[in-house]
All heavy atoms as TSV, in Angstrom:
chain	resi	resn	atom	element	x	y	z
A	1	MET	N	N	22.645	-96.292	79.491
A	1	MET	CA	C	21.481	-97.105	79.405
A	1	MET	C	C	21.060	-97.226	77.885
A	1	MET	O	O	20.367	-98.188	77.586
A	1	MET	CB	C	20.273	-96.549	80.279
A	1	MET	CG	C	19.120	-97.388	80.331
A	1	MET	SD	S	17.808	-96.703	81.340
A	1	MET	CE	C	18.245	-97.444	82.922
A	2	GLY	N	N	21.378	-96.323	77.150
A	2	GLY	CA	C	21.163	-96.402	75.717
A	2	GLY	C	C	19.731	-95.984	75.409
A	2	GLY	O	O	18.961	-95.495	76.213
A	3	LYS	N	N	19.243	-96.228	74.176
A	3	LYS	CA	C	17.960	-95.836	73.771
A	3	LYS	C	C	16.942	-96.922	74.184
A	3	LYS	O	O	15.784	-96.567	74.290
A	3	LYS	CB	C	17.949	-95.678	72.310
A	3	LYS	CG	C	18.653	-94.489	71.702
A	3	LYS	CD	C	18.587	-94.340	70.214
A	3	LYS	CE	C	19.301	-93.143	69.805
A	3	LYS	NZ	N	19.170	-92.865	68.375
A	4	ILE	N	N	17.294	-98.124	74.286
A	4	ILE	CA	C	16.291	-99.208	74.525
A	4	ILE	C	C	15.830	-99.235	75.960
A	4	ILE	O	O	14.789	-99.648	76.192
A	4	ILE	CB	C	16.850	-100.478	73.980
A	4	ILE	CG1	C	15.677	-101.513	73.657
A	4	ILE	CG2	C	17.779	-101.191	74.996
A	4	ILE	CD1	C	15.112	-101.321	72.357
A	5	GLY	N	N	16.693	-98.861	76.848
A	5	GLY	CA	C	16.344	-98.911	78.339
A	5	GLY	C	C	15.126	-98.125	78.678
A	5	GLY	O	O	14.197	-98.733	79.302
A	6	PRO	N	N	15.050	-96.823	78.356
A	6	PRO	CA	C	13.904	-96.073	78.756
A	6	PRO	C	C	12.613	-96.621	78.046
A	6	PRO	O	O	11.471	-96.579	78.583
A	6	PRO	CB	C	14.248	-94.727	78.254
A	6	PRO	CG	C	15.662	-94.662	78.227
A	6	PRO	CD	C	16.110	-96.030	77.871
A	7	ILE	N	N	12.699	-97.073	76.741
A	7	ILE	CA	C	11.614	-97.633	76.052
A	7	ILE	C	C	11.084	-98.974	76.776
A	7	ILE	O	O	9.891	-99.056	76.938
A	7	ILE	CB	C	11.954	-97.873	74.589
A	7	ILE	CG1	C	12.139	-96.604	73.880
A	7	ILE	CG2	C	10.821	-98.684	73.934
A	7	ILE	CD1	C	12.807	-96.692	72.436
A	8	MET	N	N	12.022	-99.761	77.266
A	8	MET	CA	C	11.618	-100.968	77.977
A	8	MET	C	C	10.905	-100.703	79.343
A	8	MET	O	O	9.956	-101.221	79.693
A	8	MET	CB	C	12.845	-101.909	78.127
A	8	MET	CG	C	13.323	-102.523	76.887
A	8	MET	SD	S	12.075	-103.552	76.062
A	8	MET	CE	C	11.751	-104.763	77.199
A	9	MET	N	N	11.408	-99.634	79.923
A	9	MET	CA	C	10.872	-99.124	81.252
A	9	MET	C	C	9.405	-98.763	81.015
A	9	MET	O	O	8.590	-99.086	81.751
A	9	MET	CB	C	11.715	-98.132	81.919
A	9	MET	CG	C	12.916	-98.616	82.515
A	9	MET	SD	S	13.734	-97.153	83.379
A	9	MET	CE	C	15.244	-97.842	83.751
A	10	ILE	N	N	9.233	-97.978	79.953
A	10	ILE	CA	C	7.890	-97.456	79.642
A	10	ILE	C	C	6.954	-98.684	79.330
A	10	ILE	O	O	5.735	-98.686	79.734
A	10	ILE	CB	C	7.909	-96.459	78.476
A	10	ILE	CG1	C	8.622	-95.212	79.059
A	10	ILE	CG2	C	6.453	-96.156	78.020
A	10	ILE	CD1	C	8.889	-94.199	77.943
A	11	ALA	N	N	7.381	-99.610	78.535
A	11	ALA	CA	C	6.606	-100.780	78.171
A	11	ALA	C	C	6.249	-101.559	79.419
A	11	ALA	O	O	5.075	-102.077	79.504
A	11	ALA	CB	C	7.389	-101.556	77.116
A	12	VAL	N	N	7.239	-101.874	80.283
A	12	VAL	CA	C	6.926	-102.618	81.504
A	12	VAL	C	C	5.973	-101.879	82.346
A	12	VAL	O	O	5.063	-102.569	82.874
A	12	VAL	CB	C	8.163	-102.983	82.194
A	12	VAL	CG1	C	8.019	-103.464	83.569
A	12	VAL	CG2	C	9.069	-103.935	81.410
A	13	SER	N	N	6.156	-100.607	82.481
A	13	SER	CA	C	5.201	-99.856	83.365
A	13	SER	C	C	3.891	-99.876	82.759
A	13	SER	O	O	2.814	-99.996	83.539
A	13	SER	CB	C	5.688	-98.365	83.384
A	13	SER	OG	O	6.925	-98.237	83.972
A	14	ALA	N	N	3.673	-99.741	81.471
A	14	ALA	CA	C	2.299	-99.858	80.906
A	14	ALA	C	C	1.727	-101.177	81.061
A	14	ALA	O	O	0.426	-101.366	81.363
A	14	ALA	CB	C	2.399	-99.546	79.354
A	15	ALA	N	N	2.536	-102.207	80.956
A	15	ALA	CA	C	1.983	-103.597	81.133
A	15	ALA	C	C	1.524	-103.841	82.606
A	15	ALA	O	O	0.351	-104.389	82.857
A	15	ALA	CB	C	3.059	-104.605	80.732
A	16	LEU	N	N	2.276	-103.348	83.522
A	16	LEU	CA	C	1.974	-103.528	84.920
A	16	LEU	C	C	0.695	-102.720	85.301
A	16	LEU	O	O	-0.191	-103.100	86.075
A	16	LEU	CB	C	3.120	-103.057	85.827
A	16	LEU	CG	C	4.320	-104.049	85.832
A	16	LEU	CD1	C	5.423	-103.362	86.653
A	16	LEU	CD2	C	3.976	-105.442	86.405
A	17	TRP	N	N	0.583	-101.513	84.710
A	17	TRP	CA	C	-0.604	-100.690	84.882
A	17	TRP	C	C	-1.855	-101.436	84.402
A	17	TRP	O	O	-2.879	-101.383	85.031
A	17	TRP	CB	C	-0.379	-99.328	84.128
A	17	TRP	CG	C	-1.493	-98.274	84.423
A	17	TRP	CD1	C	-2.669	-98.289	83.774
A	17	TRP	CD2	C	-1.524	-97.440	85.424
A	17	TRP	NE1	N	-3.414	-97.232	84.307
A	17	TRP	CE2	C	-2.748	-96.720	85.260
A	17	TRP	CE3	C	-0.662	-96.983	86.504
A	17	TRP	CZ2	C	-3.107	-95.700	86.133
A	17	TRP	CZ3	C	-0.988	-95.989	87.271
A	17	TRP	CH2	C	-2.207	-95.262	87.226
A	18	GLY	N	N	-1.714	-102.045	83.270
A	18	GLY	CA	C	-2.846	-102.778	82.662
A	18	GLY	C	C	-3.286	-104.028	83.484
A	18	GLY	O	O	-4.448	-104.440	83.568
A	19	ILE	N	N	-2.198	-104.660	84.111
A	19	ILE	CA	C	-2.475	-105.806	84.957
A	19	ILE	C	C	-3.343	-105.442	86.137
A	19	ILE	O	O	-4.104	-106.295	86.677
A	19	ILE	CB	C	-1.189	-106.499	85.304
A	19	ILE	CG1	C	-0.614	-107.170	84.034
A	19	ILE	CG2	C	-1.317	-107.486	86.357
A	19	ILE	CD1	C	0.857	-107.794	84.256
A	20	ILE	N	N	-3.235	-104.266	86.660
A	20	ILE	CA	C	-3.960	-103.828	87.768
A	20	ILE	C	C	-5.448	-104.161	87.624
A	20	ILE	O	O	-6.204	-104.521	88.587
A	20	ILE	CB	C	-3.700	-102.318	88.074
A	20	ILE	CG1	C	-2.322	-102.155	88.593
A	20	ILE	CG2	C	-4.741	-101.869	89.125
A	20	ILE	CD1	C	-1.928	-100.665	88.742
A	21	ALA	N	N	-5.991	-103.937	86.418
A	21	ALA	CA	C	-7.332	-104.026	86.186
A	21	ALA	C	C	-7.806	-105.510	86.387
A	21	ALA	O	O	-8.954	-105.780	86.847
A	21	ALA	CB	C	-7.749	-103.558	84.766
A	22	ILE	N	N	-6.934	-106.419	86.016
A	22	ILE	CA	C	-7.281	-107.811	86.120
A	22	ILE	C	C	-7.486	-108.112	87.572
A	22	ILE	O	O	-8.436	-108.856	87.981
A	22	ILE	CB	C	-6.144	-108.765	85.507
A	22	ILE	CG1	C	-6.069	-108.569	84.062
A	22	ILE	CG2	C	-6.286	-110.166	85.866
A	22	ILE	CD1	C	-4.902	-109.079	83.303
A	23	PHE	N	N	-6.525	-107.733	88.450
A	23	PHE	CA	C	-6.619	-107.933	89.954
A	23	PHE	C	C	-7.768	-107.299	90.546
A	23	PHE	O	O	-8.522	-107.878	91.375
A	23	PHE	CB	C	-5.315	-107.526	90.616
A	23	PHE	CG	C	-4.204	-108.398	90.295
A	23	PHE	CD1	C	-2.995	-107.944	89.435
A	23	PHE	CD2	C	-4.030	-109.694	90.728
A	23	PHE	CE1	C	-2.091	-108.693	89.151
A	23	PHE	CE2	C	-3.020	-110.560	90.398
A	23	PHE	CZ	C	-1.966	-110.053	89.584
A	24	VAL	N	N	-8.090	-106.036	90.084
A	24	VAL	CA	C	-9.270	-105.306	90.594
A	24	VAL	C	C	-10.550	-106.111	90.292
A	24	VAL	O	O	-11.385	-106.253	91.102
A	24	VAL	CB	C	-9.300	-103.882	90.115
A	24	VAL	CG1	C	-10.643	-103.244	90.357
A	24	VAL	CG2	C	-8.081	-103.097	90.680
A	25	ARG	N	N	-10.762	-106.499	89.065
A	25	ARG	CA	C	-11.840	-107.302	88.659
A	25	ARG	C	C	-12.055	-108.644	89.548
A	25	ARG	O	O	-13.108	-108.925	89.981
A	25	ARG	CB	C	-11.837	-107.657	87.193
A	25	ARG	CG	C	-12.117	-106.433	86.344
A	25	ARG	CD	C	-12.290	-106.829	84.909
A	25	ARG	NE	N	-12.142	-105.662	84.108
A	25	ARG	CZ	C	-11.627	-105.525	82.931
A	25	ARG	NH1	N	-10.966	-106.594	82.372
A	25	ARG	NH2	N	-11.645	-104.403	82.209
A	26	LYS	N	N	-10.939	-109.348	89.682
A	26	LYS	CA	C	-10.958	-110.464	90.478
A	26	LYS	C	C	-11.331	-110.279	91.895
A	26	LYS	O	O	-12.101	-110.978	92.500
A	26	LYS	CB	C	-9.619	-111.219	90.374
A	26	LYS	CG	C	-9.179	-111.689	89.023
A	26	LYS	CD	C	-10.089	-112.967	88.596
A	26	LYS	CE	C	-9.512	-113.347	87.198
A	26	LYS	NZ	N	-10.315	-114.493	86.661
A	27	LEU	N	N	-10.765	-109.273	92.499
A	27	LEU	CA	C	-11.116	-108.875	93.909
A	27	LEU	C	C	-12.468	-108.474	94.016
A	27	LEU	O	O	-13.168	-108.725	95.044
A	27	LEU	CB	C	-10.092	-107.852	94.395
A	27	LEU	CG	C	-8.648	-108.252	94.592
A	27	LEU	CD1	C	-7.768	-107.030	94.883
A	27	LEU	CD2	C	-8.617	-109.330	95.682
A	28	ALA	N	N	-13.079	-107.742	93.009
A	28	ALA	CA	C	-14.401	-107.258	93.140
A	28	ALA	C	C	-15.390	-108.408	93.052
A	28	ALA	O	O	-16.379	-108.447	93.701
A	28	ALA	CB	C	-14.699	-106.259	91.970
A	29	LEU	N	N	-15.006	-109.466	92.251
A	29	LEU	CA	C	-15.786	-110.648	92.163
A	29	LEU	C	C	-15.833	-111.399	93.455
A	29	LEU	O	O	-16.789	-112.159	93.771
A	29	LEU	CB	C	-15.287	-111.616	90.948
A	29	LEU	CG	C	-15.687	-111.102	89.578
A	29	LEU	CD1	C	-15.044	-112.015	88.568
A	29	LEU	CD2	C	-17.159	-111.055	89.334
A	30	LEU	N	N	-14.768	-111.325	94.167
A	30	LEU	CA	C	-14.586	-112.029	95.461
A	30	LEU	C	C	-15.388	-111.226	96.607
A	30	LEU	O	O	-15.423	-111.766	97.763
A	30	LEU	CB	C	-13.135	-112.101	95.848
A	30	LEU	CG	C	-12.340	-113.194	95.035
A	30	LEU	CD1	C	-10.817	-113.098	95.413
A	30	LEU	CD2	C	-12.932	-114.546	95.247
A	31	GLY	N	N	-15.898	-110.012	96.245
A	31	GLY	CA	C	-16.672	-109.337	97.253
A	31	GLY	C	C	-16.009	-108.160	97.869
A	31	GLY	O	O	-16.521	-107.470	98.701
A	32	PHE	N	N	-14.880	-107.786	97.394
A	32	PHE	CA	C	-14.155	-106.668	97.983
A	32	PHE	C	C	-14.743	-105.380	97.485
A	32	PHE	O	O	-15.161	-105.275	96.255
A	32	PHE	CB	C	-12.624	-106.707	97.570
A	32	PHE	CG	C	-11.842	-107.594	98.300
A	32	PHE	CD1	C	-11.729	-108.960	97.881
A	32	PHE	CD2	C	-11.160	-107.264	99.571
A	32	PHE	CE1	C	-10.940	-109.832	98.597
A	32	PHE	CE2	C	-10.339	-108.160	100.216
A	32	PHE	CZ	C	-10.300	-109.441	99.792
A	33	THR	N	N	-14.926	-104.328	98.277
A	33	THR	CA	C	-15.390	-103.085	97.860
A	33	THR	C	C	-14.227	-102.196	97.266
A	33	THR	O	O	-13.024	-102.627	97.404
A	33	THR	CB	C	-15.997	-102.262	99.122
A	33	THR	OG1	O	-14.923	-101.925	99.991
A	33	THR	CG2	C	-17.046	-103.108	99.789
A	34	SER	N	N	-14.562	-101.237	96.582
A	34	SER	CA	C	-13.508	-100.361	95.963
A	34	SER	C	C	-12.560	-99.806	97.000
A	34	SER	O	O	-11.297	-99.749	96.796
A	34	SER	CB	C	-14.137	-99.190	95.185
A	34	SER	OG	O	-15.000	-99.670	94.185
A	35	MET	N	N	-13.122	-99.462	98.184
A	35	MET	CA	C	-12.228	-98.917	99.189
A	35	MET	C	C	-11.231	-99.961	99.713
A	35	MET	O	O	-10.075	-99.750	100.063
A	35	MET	CB	C	-13.053	-98.281	100.313
A	35	MET	CG	C	-12.263	-97.477	101.250
A	35	MET	SD	S	-11.402	-96.196	100.418
A	35	MET	CE	C	-12.419	-94.804	100.795
A	36	GLU	N	N	-11.764	-101.187	99.834
A	36	GLU	CA	C	-10.875	-102.293	100.370
A	36	GLU	C	C	-9.717	-102.521	99.331
A	36	GLU	O	O	-8.689	-102.833	99.748
A	36	GLU	CB	C	-11.685	-103.571	100.607
A	36	GLU	CG	C	-12.655	-103.410	101.776
A	36	GLU	CD	C	-13.567	-104.509	102.027
A	36	GLU	OE1	O	-13.963	-105.168	100.960
A	36	GLU	OE2	O	-14.081	-104.811	103.066
A	37	ILE	N	N	-10.108	-102.512	98.060
A	37	ILE	CA	C	-9.116	-102.798	97.018
A	37	ILE	C	C	-8.084	-101.692	97.118
A	37	ILE	O	O	-6.876	-101.999	96.929
A	37	ILE	CB	C	-9.846	-102.855	95.621
A	37	ILE	CG1	C	-10.750	-104.083	95.587
A	37	ILE	CG2	C	-8.789	-102.902	94.471
A	37	ILE	CD1	C	-11.597	-104.149	94.353
A	38	VAL	N	N	-8.448	-100.475	97.208
A	38	VAL	CA	C	-7.508	-99.371	97.293
A	38	VAL	C	C	-6.596	-99.590	98.607
A	38	VAL	O	O	-5.350	-99.374	98.458
A	38	VAL	CB	C	-8.184	-97.926	97.425
A	38	VAL	CG1	C	-7.277	-96.935	97.748
A	38	VAL	CG2	C	-8.915	-97.737	95.998
A	39	THR	N	N	-7.166	-99.959	99.697
A	39	THR	CA	C	-6.471	-100.268	100.871
A	39	THR	C	C	-5.446	-101.333	100.626
A	39	THR	O	O	-4.228	-101.158	101.076
A	39	THR	CB	C	-7.392	-100.557	102.002
A	39	THR	OG1	O	-8.328	-99.513	102.174
A	39	THR	CG2	C	-6.553	-100.764	103.271
A	40	LEU	N	N	-5.776	-102.410	99.995
A	40	LEU	CA	C	-4.814	-103.440	99.681
A	40	LEU	C	C	-3.637	-102.957	98.726
A	40	LEU	O	O	-2.511	-103.301	98.945
A	40	LEU	CB	C	-5.518	-104.642	98.984
A	40	LEU	CG	C	-6.438	-105.449	99.841
A	40	LEU	CD1	C	-7.292	-106.442	99.048
A	40	LEU	CD2	C	-5.595	-106.192	100.864
A	41	ARG	N	N	-4.034	-102.187	97.820
A	41	ARG	CA	C	-3.010	-101.698	96.867
A	41	ARG	C	C	-2.044	-100.848	97.615
A	41	ARG	O	O	-0.803	-100.925	97.440
A	41	ARG	CB	C	-3.687	-100.879	95.745
A	41	ARG	CG	C	-4.329	-101.754	94.754
A	41	ARG	CD	C	-5.124	-100.985	93.671
A	41	ARG	NE	N	-4.228	-100.136	92.944
A	41	ARG	CZ	C	-4.638	-99.268	92.127
A	41	ARG	NH1	N	-5.948	-98.997	91.776
A	41	ARG	NH2	N	-3.792	-98.434	91.422
A	42	LEU	N	N	-2.575	-99.946	98.541
A	42	LEU	CA	C	-1.670	-99.051	99.271
A	42	LEU	C	C	-0.794	-99.925	100.314
A	42	LEU	O	O	0.329	-99.521	100.434
A	42	LEU	CB	C	-2.456	-98.005	100.051
A	42	LEU	CG	C	-3.076	-96.929	99.152
A	42	LEU	CD1	C	-3.981	-96.055	99.946
A	42	LEU	CD2	C	-1.972	-96.085	98.398
A	43	TYR	N	N	-1.388	-100.860	100.976
A	43	TYR	CA	C	-0.683	-101.619	101.901
A	43	TYR	C	C	0.482	-102.348	101.123
A	43	TYR	O	O	1.614	-102.478	101.667
A	43	TYR	CB	C	-1.568	-102.648	102.530
A	43	TYR	CG	C	-0.825	-103.592	103.482
A	43	TYR	CD1	C	-0.492	-103.138	104.702
A	43	TYR	CD2	C	-0.525	-104.883	103.081
A	43	TYR	CE1	C	0.228	-103.963	105.617
A	43	TYR	CE2	C	0.086	-105.694	103.951
A	43	TYR	CZ	C	0.489	-105.257	105.280
A	43	TYR	OH	O	1.186	-106.087	106.083
A	44	THR	N	N	0.120	-102.914	99.967
A	44	THR	CA	C	1.248	-103.583	99.209
A	44	THR	C	C	2.273	-102.619	98.776
A	44	THR	O	O	3.479	-102.950	98.869
A	44	THR	CB	C	0.538	-104.211	97.877
A	44	THR	OG1	O	-0.482	-105.040	98.357
A	44	THR	CG2	C	1.555	-105.021	97.160
A	45	LEU	N	N	1.862	-101.475	98.325
A	45	LEU	CA	C	2.863	-100.383	97.897
A	45	LEU	C	C	3.831	-100.080	99.111
A	45	LEU	O	O	5.036	-100.161	98.844
A	45	LEU	CB	C	2.179	-99.131	97.456
A	45	LEU	CG	C	3.043	-97.932	97.257
A	45	LEU	CD1	C	3.877	-98.122	95.974
A	45	LEU	CD2	C	2.252	-96.658	97.176
A	46	PHE	N	N	3.281	-99.770	100.218
A	46	PHE	CA	C	4.141	-99.396	101.358
A	46	PHE	C	C	4.921	-100.614	101.911
A	46	PHE	O	O	6.101	-100.347	102.334
A	46	PHE	CB	C	3.272	-98.812	102.460
A	46	PHE	CG	C	2.786	-97.343	102.160
A	46	PHE	CD1	C	1.461	-97.096	102.083
A	46	PHE	CD2	C	3.725	-96.433	101.849
A	46	PHE	CE1	C	1.043	-95.851	101.801
A	46	PHE	CE2	C	3.268	-95.104	101.478
A	46	PHE	CZ	C	1.984	-94.821	101.429
A	47	SER	N	N	4.434	-101.808	101.908
A	47	SER	CA	C	5.207	-102.935	102.389
A	47	SER	C	C	6.270	-103.221	101.467
A	47	SER	O	O	7.377	-103.653	101.931
A	47	SER	CB	C	4.241	-104.154	102.621
A	47	SER	OG	O	3.787	-104.621	101.377
A	48	VAL	N	N	6.149	-103.027	100.206
A	48	VAL	CA	C	7.276	-103.291	99.254
A	48	VAL	C	C	8.326	-102.165	99.431
A	48	VAL	O	O	9.514	-102.467	99.304
A	48	VAL	CB	C	6.744	-103.406	97.754
A	48	VAL	CG1	C	7.823	-103.519	96.792
A	48	VAL	CG2	C	5.867	-104.673	97.648
A	49	ASN	N	N	7.907	-100.973	99.544
A	49	ASN	CA	C	8.788	-99.879	99.496
A	49	ASN	C	C	9.606	-99.660	100.817
A	49	ASN	O	O	10.611	-99.055	100.880
A	49	ASN	CB	C	8.063	-98.533	99.308
A	49	ASN	CG	C	7.775	-98.334	97.800
A	49	ASN	OD1	O	8.391	-99.008	96.942
A	49	ASN	ND2	N	6.781	-97.585	97.491
A	50	LEU	N	N	9.184	-100.348	101.880
A	50	LEU	CA	C	9.839	-100.174	103.111
A	50	LEU	C	C	10.877	-101.113	103.411
A	50	LEU	O	O	11.666	-101.138	104.279
A	50	LEU	CB	C	8.769	-100.367	104.274
A	50	LEU	CG	C	7.787	-99.210	104.438
A	50	LEU	CD1	C	6.847	-99.593	105.542
A	50	LEU	CD2	C	8.499	-97.947	104.738
A	51	ARG	N	N	11.116	-102.093	102.350
A	51	ARG	CA	C	12.155	-103.171	102.581
A	51	ARG	C	C	13.507	-102.558	102.227
A	51	ARG	O	O	13.831	-101.675	101.651
A	51	ARG	CB	C	11.922	-104.248	101.645
A	51	ARG	CG	C	10.786	-105.096	102.093
A	51	ARG	CD	C	10.533	-106.278	101.218
A	51	ARG	NE	N	9.284	-106.964	101.729
A	51	ARG	CZ	C	8.935	-108.053	101.213
A	51	ARG	NH1	N	9.627	-108.637	100.227
A	51	ARG	NH2	N	7.915	-108.671	101.696
């Protein structure tokens, strides 16, 4: 994988982690509670991982 692979994985992970805040803010503006947002995140996680 070389030296650049792990660095790119870390960069992509950090970017995706930061994007979460954008979606959380948008969902909160739409009236979702914190617990509903967590539920959506978990449902998405499990539905993607079960494929």
